[in-house]
py3Dmol code that shows the C-alpha trace and the ligand (Angstrom):
import py3Dmol

protein = """\
ATOM      1  CA  ALA A   1      -0.127  -0.080  -0.022  1.00  0.00           C
ATOM      2  CA  GLU A   2       2.781   2.226   0.858  1.00  0.00           C
ATOM      3  CA  ALA A   3       4.549   1.586  -2.487  1.00  0.00           C
ATOM      4  CA  ALA A   4       1.208   2.320  -4.219  1.00  0.00           C
ATOM      5  CA  LEU A   5       0.849   5.681  -2.409  1.00  0.00           C
ATOM      6  CA  ARG A   6       4.413   6.601  -3.141  1.00  0.00           C
ATOM      7  CA  GLN A   7       3.719   5.798  -6.844  1.00  0.00           C
ATOM      8  CA  SER A   8       0.496   8.017  -6.925  1.00  0.00           C
ATOM      9  CA  GLN A   9       2.474  10.817  -5.351  1.00  0.00           C
ATOM     10  CA  LYS A  10       4.943  10.418  -7.880  1.00  0.00           C
ATOM     11  CA  MET A  11       2.462  10.512 -10.660  1.00  0.00           C
ATOM     12  CA  GLU A  12       0.829  13.566  -9.048  1.00  0.00           C
ATOM     13  CA  ALA A  13       3.823  15.604  -8.697  1.00  0.00           C
ATOM     14  CA  LEU A  14       4.776  14.538 -12.303  1.00  0.00           C
ATOM     15  CA  GLY A  15       1.425  15.386 -13.546  1.00  0.00           C
ATOM     16  CA  ARG A  16       1.637  18.826 -12.177  1.00  0.00           C
ATOM     17  CA  LEU A  17       5.130  19.430 -13.700  1.00  0.00           C
ATOM     18  CA  THR A  18       4.317  17.982 -16.946  1.00  0.00           C
ATOM     19  CA  GLY A  19       1.094  20.276 -17.098  1.00  0.00           C
ATOM     20  CA  GLY A  20       3.116  23.312 -16.297  1.00  0.00           C
ATOM     21  CA  ILE A  21       5.716  22.774 -18.879  1.00  0.00           C
ATOM     22  CA  ALA A  22       3.344  21.510 -21.647  1.00  0.00           C
ATOM     23  CA  HIS A  23       0.972  24.720 -20.947  1.00  0.00           C
ATOM     24  CA  ASP A  24       3.975  26.975 -21.613  1.00  0.00           C
ATOM     25  CA  PHE A  25       5.271  25.240 -24.462  1.00  0.00           C
ATOM     26  CA  ASN A  26       1.834  25.057 -26.142  1.00  0.00           C
ATOM     27  CA  ASN A  27       1.651  28.895 -25.957  1.00  0.00           C
ATOM     28  CA  MET A  28       5.179  29.127 -27.537  1.00  0.00           C
ATOM     29  CA  LEU A  29       4.337  26.882 -30.131  1.00  0.00           C
ATOM     30  CA  ALA A  30       1.030  28.741 -31.068  1.00  0.00           C
ATOM     31  CA  VAL A  31       3.364  31.672 -31.718  1.00  0.00           C
ATOM     32  CA  ILE A  32       5.707  29.897 -33.751  1.00  0.00           C
ATOM     33  CA  ILE A  33       2.941  28.003 -35.866  1.00  0.00           C
ATOM     34  CA  GLY A  34       1.092  31.532 -36.282  1.00  0.00           C
ATOM     35  CA  ASN A  35       4.122  33.610 -37.402  1.00  0.00           C
ATOM     36  CA  LEU A  36       5.236  30.790 -39.821  1.00  0.00           C
ATOM     37  CA  ASP A  37       1.690  30.869 -41.230  1.00  0.00           C
ATOM     38  CA  LEU A  38       1.790  34.511 -41.650  1.00  0.00           C
ATOM     39  CA  PHE A  39       4.934  34.208 -43.452  1.00  0.00           C
ATOM     40  CA  ILE A  40       3.570  31.809 -45.993  1.00  0.00           C
ATOM     41  CA  ARG A  41       0.363  33.919 -46.546  1.00  0.00           C
ATOM     42  CA  ARG A  42       2.304  37.141 -46.711  1.00  0.00           C
ATOM     43  CA  TYR A  43       5.168  35.849 -49.152  1.00  0.00           C
ATOM     44  CA  PRO A  44       3.660  33.392 -51.394  1.00  0.00           C
ATOM     45  CA  ASP A  45       6.114  34.157 -54.243  1.00  0.00           C
ATOM     46  CA  ALA A  46       9.161  33.644 -51.930  1.00  0.00           C
ATOM     47  CA  ASP A  47      11.836  31.089 -53.090  1.00  0.00           C
ATOM     48  CA  PRO A  48      10.151  27.869 -53.093  1.00  0.00           C
ATOM     49  CA  LYS A  49      12.904  26.232 -51.346  1.00  0.00           C
ATOM     50  CA  MET A  50      12.621  28.807 -48.739  1.00  0.00           C
ATOM     51  CA  LEU A  51       8.697  28.141 -48.420  1.00  0.00           C
ATOM     52  CA  ARG A  52       9.669  24.449 -48.124  1.00  0.00           C
ATOM     53  CA  PHE A  53      11.785  24.998 -44.990  1.00  0.00           C
ATOM     54  CA  VAL A  54       9.040  27.095 -43.575  1.00  0.00           C
ATOM     55  CA  SER A  55       6.470  24.471 -44.129  1.00  0.00           C
ATOM     56  CA  GLY A  56       8.510  22.101 -42.742  1.00  0.00           C
ATOM     57  CA  SER A  57       9.224  23.874 -39.481  1.00  0.00           C
ATOM     58  CA  GLN A  58       5.391  24.600 -39.261  1.00  0.00           C
ATOM     59  CA  GLU A  59       4.682  20.888 -39.658  1.00  0.00           C
ATOM     60  CA  ALA A  60       7.402  19.909 -36.924  1.00  0.00           C
ATOM     61  CA  ALA A  61       5.752  22.573 -34.463  1.00  0.00           C
ATOM     62  CA  ARG A  62       2.366  21.213 -35.222  1.00  0.00           C
ATOM     63  CA  ARG A  63       3.449  17.719 -34.148  1.00  0.00           C
ATOM     64  CA  ALA A  64       5.161  19.065 -31.076  1.00  0.00           C
ATOM     65  CA  ALA A  65       1.735  20.856 -30.292  1.00  0.00           C
ATOM     66  CA  ALA A  66      -0.195  17.662 -30.766  1.00  0.00           C
ATOM     67  CA  LEU A  67       2.356  16.104 -28.161  1.00  0.00           C
ATOM     68  CA  THR A  68       2.096  18.934 -25.624  1.00  0.00           C
ATOM     69  CA  GLN A  69      -1.822  18.358 -25.959  1.00  0.00           C
ATOM     70  CA  ARG A  70      -1.341  14.767 -24.984  1.00  0.00           C
ATOM     71  CA  LEU A  71       0.788  15.819 -22.011  1.00  0.00           C
ATOM     72  CA  LEU A  72      -1.892  18.170 -21.153  1.00  0.00           C
ATOM     73  CA  ALA A  73      -4.465  15.594 -21.354  1.00  0.00           C
ATOM     74  CA  PHE A  74      -2.370  13.385 -19.095  1.00  0.00           C
ATOM     75  CA  SER A  75      -1.688  15.970 -16.433  1.00  0.00           C
ATOM     76  CA  ARG A  76      -5.469  16.943 -16.246  1.00  0.00           C
ATOM     77  CA  ARG A  77      -6.604  13.616 -15.150  1.00  0.00           C
ATOM     78  CA  GLN A  78      -9.790  13.713 -13.115  1.00  0.00           C
ATOM     79  CA  PRO A  79      -9.806  12.186  -9.968  1.00  0.00           C
ATOM     80  CA  LEU A  80     -11.590   8.667  -9.915  1.00  0.00           C
ATOM     81  CA  ASP A  81     -15.156   8.355  -9.856  1.00  0.00           C
ATOM     82  CA  PRO A  82     -15.945   4.633  -9.353  1.00  0.00           C
ATOM     83  CA  LYS A  83     -19.172   3.085 -10.034  1.00  0.00           C
ATOM     84  CA  ALA A  84     -20.682  -0.368 -11.058  1.00  0.00           C
ATOM     85  CA  THR A  85     -19.393  -0.725 -14.701  1.00  0.00           C
ATOM     86  CA  ASP A  86     -20.370  -3.059 -17.255  1.00  0.00           C
ATOM     87  CA  ILE A  87     -17.122  -3.926 -18.703  1.00  0.00           C
ATOM     88  CA  GLY A  88     -18.434  -5.760 -21.561  1.00  0.00           C
ATOM     89  CA  ARG A  89     -20.929  -3.094 -22.489  1.00  0.00           C
ATOM     90  CA  SER A  90     -18.079  -0.490 -22.164  1.00  0.00           C
ATOM     91  CA  ILE A  91     -16.078  -2.332 -24.714  1.00  0.00           C
ATOM     92  CA  ALA A  92     -18.889  -2.710 -27.121  1.00  0.00           C
ATOM     93  CA  ASP A  93     -19.525   1.032 -26.786  1.00  0.00           C
ATOM     94  CA  LEU A  94     -15.945   1.583 -27.895  1.00  0.00           C
ATOM     95  CA  SER A  95     -15.957  -0.781 -31.080  1.00  0.00           C
ATOM     96  CA  ASP A  96     -16.119   2.169 -33.623  1.00  0.00           C
ATOM     97  CA  ILE A  97     -13.213   3.928 -31.715  1.00  0.00           C
ATOM     98  CA  LEU A  98     -11.181   0.780 -31.636  1.00  0.00           C
ATOM     99  CA  ARG A  99     -11.875  -0.183 -35.285  1.00  0.00           C
ATOM    100  CA  ARG A 100     -10.933   3.114 -36.526  1.00  0.00           C
ATOM    101  CA  THR A 101      -7.679   3.077 -34.089  1.00  0.00           C
ATOM    102  CA  LEU A 102      -6.718  -0.566 -35.534  1.00  0.00           C
ATOM    103  CA  GLY A 103      -7.071   0.247 -39.211  1.00  0.00           C
ATOM    104  CA  ASP A 104      -7.827  -2.555 -41.945  1.00  0.00           C
ATOM    105  CA  ALA A 105      -4.900  -4.824 -41.473  1.00  0.00           C
ATOM    106  CA  ILE A 106      -5.681  -5.876 -37.824  1.00  0.00           C
ATOM    107  CA  SER A 107      -8.728  -7.929 -36.990  1.00  0.00           C
ATOM    108  CA  ILE A 108     -10.554  -7.706 -33.694  1.00  0.00           C
ATOM    109  CA  GLU A 109     -12.222 -10.256 -31.661  1.00  0.00           C
ATOM    110  CA  THR A 110     -14.149  -9.567 -28.604  1.00  0.00           C
ATOM    111  CA  LEU A 111     -15.115 -12.445 -26.026  1.00  0.00           C
ATOM    112  CA  ARG A 112     -17.180 -11.892 -22.986  1.00  0.00           C
ATOM    113  CA  ALA A 113     -17.599 -14.695 -20.562  1.00  0.00           C
ATOM    114  CA  PRO A 114     -21.418 -15.383 -19.456  1.00  0.00           C
ATOM    115  CA  GLY A 115     -22.468 -13.893 -16.122  1.00  0.00           C
ATOM    116  CA  LEU A 116     -19.894 -11.234 -16.046  1.00  0.00           C
ATOM    117  CA  TRP A 117     -19.838  -9.349 -12.771  1.00  0.00           C
ATOM    118  CA  ARG A 118     -19.690  -5.593 -12.836  1.00  0.00           C
ATOM    119  CA  ALA A 119     -16.523  -3.935 -11.943  1.00  0.00           C
ATOM    120  CA  ASN A 120     -16.266  -0.861  -9.386  1.00  0.00           C
ATOM    121  CA  VAL A 121     -14.210   1.441 -11.560  1.00  0.00           C
ATOM    122  CA  ASP A 122     -14.335   4.937 -13.042  1.00  0.00           C
ATOM    123  CA  THR A 123     -15.978   4.119 -16.672  1.00  0.00           C
ATOM    124  CA  SER A 124     -14.171   6.871 -18.692  1.00  0.00           C
ATOM    125  CA  GLN A 125     -10.911   6.050 -17.315  1.00  0.00           C
ATOM    126  CA  PHE A 126     -11.379   2.456 -17.849  1.00  0.00           C
ATOM    127  CA  GLU A 127     -12.116   3.209 -21.587  1.00  0.00           C
ATOM    128  CA  THR A 128      -9.060   5.519 -21.705  1.00  0.00           C
ATOM    129  CA  ALA A 129      -7.147   2.538 -20.454  1.00  0.00           C
ATOM    130  CA  VAL A 130      -8.691   0.061 -23.209  1.00  0.00           C
ATOM    131  CA  ILE A 131      -7.736   2.807 -25.831  1.00  0.00           C
ATOM    132  CA  ASN A 132      -4.144   3.041 -24.721  1.00  0.00           C
ATOM    133  CA  LEU A 133      -3.829  -0.623 -24.631  1.00  0.00           C
ATOM    134  CA  THR A 134      -5.272  -0.764 -28.314  1.00  0.00           C
ATOM    135  CA  VAL A 135      -2.846   1.802 -29.426  1.00  0.00           C
ATOM    136  CA  ASN A 136      -0.010   0.027 -28.248  1.00  0.00           C
ATOM    137  CA  ALA A 137      -1.220  -3.315 -29.715  1.00  0.00           C
ATOM    138  CA  ARG A 138      -1.688  -1.364 -33.165  1.00  0.00           C
ATOM    139  CA  ASP A 139       1.867  -0.009 -32.846  1.00  0.00           C
ATOM    140  CA  ALA A 140       3.274  -3.480 -32.193  1.00  0.00           C
ATOM    141  CA  MET A 141       1.621  -4.859 -35.399  1.00  0.00           C
ATOM    142  CA  PRO A 142       2.716  -2.632 -38.196  1.00  0.00           C
ATOM    143  CA  GLU A 143       2.347  -5.594 -40.663  1.00  0.00           C
ATOM    144  CA  GLY A 144      -1.158  -6.292 -39.296  1.00  0.00           C
ATOM    145  CA  GLY A 145      -2.359  -9.073 -37.028  1.00  0.00           C
ATOM    146  CA  LYS A 146      -5.023  -9.894 -34.593  1.00  0.00           C
ATOM    147  CA  LEU A 147      -6.296  -8.027 -31.333  1.00  0.00           C
ATOM    148  CA  LEU A 148      -8.337 -10.193 -28.785  1.00  0.00           C
ATOM    149  CA  ILE A 149     -10.206  -8.635 -26.044  1.00  0.00           C
ATOM    150  CA  GLU A 150     -11.385 -10.985 -23.373  1.00  0.00           C
ATOM    151  CA  CYS A 151     -13.591 -10.265 -20.341  1.00  0.00           C
ATOM    152  CA  ALA A 152     -14.102 -12.982 -17.464  1.00  0.00           C
ATOM    153  CA  ASN A 153     -14.804 -13.205 -13.802  1.00  0.00           C
ATOM    154  CA  ALA A 154     -11.738 -14.075 -11.712  1.00  0.00           C
ATOM    155  CA  ARG A 155     -11.194 -15.020  -8.253  1.00  0.00           C
ATOM    156  CA  LEU A 156      -7.632 -14.248  -7.188  1.00  0.00           C
ATOM    157  CA  ASP A 157      -5.708 -15.576  -4.100  1.00  0.00           C
ATOM    158  CA  GLN A 158      -2.096 -14.783  -2.675  1.00  0.00           C
ATOM    159  CA  SER A 159      -0.817 -17.484  -5.085  1.00  0.00           C
ATOM    160  CA  HIS A 160      -1.426 -14.898  -8.102  1.00  0.00           C
ATOM    161  CA  ALA A 161       1.003 -12.434  -6.378  1.00  0.00           C
ATOM    162  CA  GLU A 162       3.795 -11.431  -8.744  1.00  0.00           C
ATOM    163  CA  ALA A 163       7.024 -10.135  -7.564  1.00  0.00           C
ATOM    164  CA  GLY A 164       6.706  -6.607  -5.886  1.00  0.00           C
ATOM    165  CA  ASP A 165       3.021  -6.635  -6.489  1.00  0.00           C
ATOM    166  CA  ASP A 166       0.783  -7.897  -3.594  1.00  0.00           C
ATOM    167  CA  VAL A 167      -2.480  -9.197  -4.839  1.00  0.00           C
ATOM    168  CA  THR A 168      -5.421  -8.795  -2.491  1.00  0.00           C
ATOM    169  CA  PRO A 169      -7.408 -12.042  -2.632  1.00  0.00           C
ATOM    170  CA  GLY A 170     -11.034 -11.545  -3.852  1.00  0.00           C
ATOM    171  CA  ASP A 171     -13.245 -11.281  -6.736  1.00  0.00           C
ATOM    172  CA  TYR A 172     -12.265  -9.421  -9.943  1.00  0.00           C
ATOM    173  CA  VAL A 173     -13.336  -8.637 -13.412  1.00  0.00           C
ATOM    174  CA  MET A 174     -10.592  -9.616 -15.735  1.00  0.00           C
ATOM    175  CA  VAL A 175     -10.001  -7.719 -18.995  1.00  0.00           C
ATOM    176  CA  SER A 176      -7.070  -8.797 -21.302  1.00  0.00           C
ATOM    177  CA  VAL A 177      -5.795  -7.354 -24.292  1.00  0.00           C
ATOM    178  CA  THR A 178      -3.776  -9.689 -26.532  1.00  0.00           C
ATOM    179  CA  ASP A 179      -1.952  -8.781 -29.711  1.00  0.00           C
ATOM    180  CA  THR A 180       0.072 -10.994 -32.213  1.00  0.00           C
ATOM    181  CA  GLY A 181       2.852  -8.156 -32.249  1.00  0.00           C
ATOM    182  CA  THR A 182       6.423  -7.761 -31.807  1.00  0.00           C
ATOM    183  CA  GLY A 183       6.426  -8.706 -28.108  1.00  0.00           C
ATOM    184  CA  MET A 184       8.757  -7.184 -25.652  1.00  0.00           C
ATOM    185  CA  SER A 185      12.237  -8.314 -24.369  1.00  0.00           C
ATOM    186  CA  PRO A 186      12.429  -8.997 -20.311  1.00  0.00           C
ATOM    187  CA  GLU A 187      14.483  -5.603 -20.377  1.00  0.00           C
ATOM    188  CA  ILE A 188      11.881  -3.504 -21.918  1.00  0.00           C
ATOM    189  CA  LEU A 189       9.097  -5.275 -19.976  1.00  0.00           C
ATOM    190  CA  SER A 190      10.383  -4.497 -16.780  1.00  0.00           C
ATOM    191  CA  GLN A 191      10.404  -0.805 -17.599  1.00  0.00           C
ATOM    192  CA  VAL A 192       7.059  -0.206 -19.385  1.00  0.00           C
ATOM    193  CA  PHE A 193       5.097   1.254 -16.500  1.00  0.00           C
ATOM    194  CA  GLU A 194       7.850   4.009 -15.851  1.00  0.00           C
ATOM    195  CA  PRO A 195       6.194   7.164 -16.930  1.00  0.00           C
ATOM    196  CA  PHE A 196       7.795   8.408 -20.034  1.00  0.00           C
ATOM    197  CA  PHE A 197       9.550   5.185 -20.927  1.00  0.00           C
ATOM    198  CA  THR A 198       8.998   4.648 -24.780  1.00  0.00           C
ATOM    199  CA  THR A 199      10.840   2.852 -27.446  1.00  0.00           C
ATOM    200  CA  LYS A 200       8.861   4.866 -30.084  1.00  0.00           C
ATOM    201  CA  PRO A 201      10.225   7.723 -32.140  1.00  0.00           C
ATOM    202  CA  VAL A 202       9.924  11.284 -30.939  1.00  0.00           C
ATOM    203  CA  GLY A 203       6.453  12.497 -31.525  1.00  0.00           C
ATOM    204  CA  LEU A 204       4.861   9.105 -31.716  1.00  0.00           C
ATOM    205  CA  GLY A 205       5.264   7.841 -28.233  1.00  0.00           C
ATOM    206  CA  THR A 206       4.882   9.836 -24.990  1.00  0.00           C
ATOM    207  CA  GLY A 207       5.603   6.914 -22.632  1.00  0.00           C
ATOM    208  CA  LEU A 208       2.554   7.651 -20.799  1.00  0.00           C
ATOM    209  CA  GLY A 209       0.058   5.184 -21.944  1.00  0.00           C
ATOM    210  CA  LEU A 210       0.943   2.235 -19.676  1.00  0.00           C
ATOM    211  CA  SER A 211       1.423   4.576 -16.926  1.00  0.00           C
ATOM    212  CA  GLN A 212      -2.121   5.772 -17.259  1.00  0.00           C
ATOM    213  CA  VAL A 213      -3.158   2.246 -17.262  1.00  0.00           C
ATOM    214  CA  HIS A 214      -1.337   1.138 -14.258  1.00  0.00           C
ATOM    215  CA  GLY A 215      -2.129   4.277 -12.268  1.00  0.00           C
ATOM    216  CA  PHE A 216      -5.793   3.842 -13.017  1.00  0.00           C
ATOM    217  CA  VAL A 217      -6.016   0.009 -12.137  1.00  0.00           C
ATOM    218  CA  LYS A 218      -3.703   0.745  -8.930  1.00  0.00           C
ATOM    219  CA  GLN A 219      -5.876   3.385  -7.876  1.00  0.00           C
ATOM    220  CA  SER A 220      -9.063   1.267  -8.467  1.00  0.00           C
ATOM    221  CA  GLY A 221      -7.660  -1.378  -6.118  1.00  0.00           C
ATOM    222  CA  GLY A 222      -6.889  -3.877  -8.853  1.00  0.00           C
ATOM    223  CA  HIS A 223      -3.957  -5.510 -10.461  1.00  0.00           C
ATOM    224  CA  VAL A 224      -2.195  -5.676 -13.740  1.00  0.00           C
ATOM    225  CA  SER A 225      -0.271  -8.471 -15.100  1.00  0.00           C
ATOM    226  CA  LEU A 226       1.882  -8.592 -18.443  1.00  0.00           C
ATOM    227  CA  SER A 227       3.181 -11.630 -20.389  1.00  0.00           C
ATOM    228  CA  SER A 228       4.927 -11.032 -23.677  1.00  0.00           C
ATOM    229  CA  GLU A 229       7.090 -12.992 -25.881  1.00  0.00           C
ATOM    230  CA  VAL A 230       9.277 -11.521 -28.361  1.00  0.00           C
ATOM    231  CA  GLY A 231       8.216 -12.174 -32.046  1.00  0.00           C
ATOM    232  CA  ARG A 232       4.851 -13.680 -30.665  1.00  0.00           C
ATOM    233  CA  GLY A 233       2.832 -10.976 -28.807  1.00  0.00           C
ATOM    234  CA  THR A 234       1.725  -9.606 -25.914  1.00  0.00           C
ATOM    235  CA  THR A 235      -1.127  -9.933 -23.148  1.00  0.00           C
ATOM    236  CA  VAL A 236      -1.913  -7.135 -20.901  1.00  0.00           C
ATOM    237  CA  SER A 237      -4.483  -8.376 -18.186  1.00  0.00           C
ATOM    238  CA  LEU A 238      -6.262  -5.999 -15.828  1.00  0.00           C
ATOM    239  CA  TYR A 239      -7.977  -7.334 -12.811  1.00  0.00           C
ATOM    240  CA  LEU A 240     -10.614  -4.798 -11.639  1.00  0.00           C
ATOM    241  CA  PRO A 241     -12.427  -5.230  -8.403  1.00  0.00           C
ATOM    242  CA  ARG A 242     -15.851  -6.566  -8.562  1.00  0.00           C
ATOM    243  CA  SER A 243     -18.576  -4.155  -7.660  1.00  0.00           C
ATOM    244  CA  LEU A 244     -20.110  -4.939  -4.416  1.00  0.00           C
ATOM    245  CA  GLU A 245     -23.201  -2.994  -4.692  1.00  0.00           C
ATOM    246  CA  VAL A 246     -26.237  -5.084  -3.511  1.00  0.00           C
ATOM    247  CA  SER A 247     -27.950  -5.093  -6.961  1.00  0.00           C
ATOM    248  CA  ASP A 248     -24.767  -6.466  -8.361  1.00  0.00           C
ATOM    249  CA  VAL A 249     -24.562  -9.636  -6.109  1.00  0.00           C
ATOM    250  CA  PRO A 250     -26.424 -12.568  -7.778  1.00  0.00           C
ATOM    251  CA  VAL A 251     -29.559 -13.857  -5.818  1.00  0.00           C
ATOM    252  CA  ALA A 252     -28.128 -17.113  -4.743  1.00  0.00           C
ATOM    253  CA  ASP A 253     -25.069 -15.297  -3.170  1.00  0.00           C
ATOM    254  CA  ARG A 254     -27.429 -13.043  -1.409  1.00  0.00           C
ATOM    255  CA  ILE A 255     -29.410 -15.835   0.129  1.00  0.00           C
ATOM    256  CA  VAL A 256     -26.319 -17.528   1.373  1.00  0.00           C
ATOM    257  CA  ARG A 257     -24.949 -14.404   2.958  1.00  0.00           C
ATOM    258  CA  ALA A 258     -28.212 -13.820   4.785  1.00  0.00           C
ATOM    259  CA  GLU A 259     -28.195 -17.343   6.250  1.00  0.00           C
ATOM    260  CA  HIS A 260     -24.593 -16.698   7.390  1.00  0.00           C
ATOM    261  CA  GLY A 261     -25.872 -13.677   9.130  1.00  0.00           C
ATOM    262  CA  ARG A 262     -28.223 -15.423  11.320  1.00  0.00           C
TER     263      ARG A 262
END
"""
ligand_1 = """\
27
ADP
P 4.084 4.722 -25.604
O 3.125 3.781 -26.269
O 3.917 6.199 -25.881
O 5.590 4.338 -26.025
P 3.560 3.218 -23.123
O 3.821 3.411 -21.726
O 2.003 2.709 -23.426
O 4.033 4.450 -24.038
O 4.434 1.986 -23.673
C 5.574 1.880 -23.328
C 6.400 1.047 -23.991
O 6.232 -0.375 -23.864
C 6.318 1.064 -25.664
O 7.128 2.356 -26.212
C 6.683 -0.307 -26.057
O 8.126 -0.330 -26.336
C 6.256 -0.919 -25.044
N 5.015 -1.703 -25.396
C 3.775 -1.385 -24.613
N 2.765 -2.147 -25.249
C 3.346 -3.131 -25.907
C 2.655 -4.192 -26.843
N 1.259 -4.573 -26.733
N 3.638 -4.823 -27.456
C 4.874 -4.300 -27.699
N 5.560 -3.259 -26.911
C 4.846 -2.625 -26.206
"""
view = py3Dmol.view(width=600, height=400)
view.addModel(protein, "pdb")
view.setStyle({"model": 0}, {"cartoon": {"style": "trace"}})
view.addModel(ligand_1, "xyz")
view.setStyle({"model": 1}, {"stick": {}})
view.zoomTo()
view.show()
């Protein structure tokens, strides 16, 4: 719990720092883009070579602005507002976005186990996490492949604990995202939750996707597990705490509890 607290304090401080820098950068970039725009419009007959340099600079400044927008979105993360969430339904609601994110070369399959419990999570942050995982899966499959999203009930006990990540025994809703992409070496795998760790070219990766996923799941009281093999693909599994709202407990469970209570 202390490690989780430290991680969340670290993320909060980082969020504030990032937000401040991103905000200032954004303003400066707006000036640069605006001035270059002005130049192009005022001197349409300038040396074509010169114009190419200017529009190249403008393009780079636009990419930088897109990056700072992502950093701003990261630093503005809302506090969690957990409620009983139908994970299968959320994923179905995302299907258009996921389809567009993946493009034509990647097929997508979703499996939902029957009798799926509801999870006690912030629905919109859960959706952000699924989108982040999907973007990573797409980037890992430049030649195309398959994305599988599975949801199932899961009962965890201490035997599921991984090094450094204590598992609280109990009922969880498991959501896993599996790709048939490049996979990761153990060295990369050990760093992926670090904020700003990325292997992607500048402007393409921020290194914040899996930090968001990890932060969200940990703050929700859940667990993340990763498995990956170079050349075969990656599975990221989220274990989200089951919602314990009375209406979410199946009738049979409720009767047993009532009898215990006597
Ligand atoms: P970003 O995607 O911006 O790089 P992330 O935190 O989401 O930031 O991911 C960090 C790094 O983890 C990526 O740069 C990549 O090297 C690796 N990674 C994440 N997901 C996958 C995946 N599904 N397959 C292969 N590598 C991955």
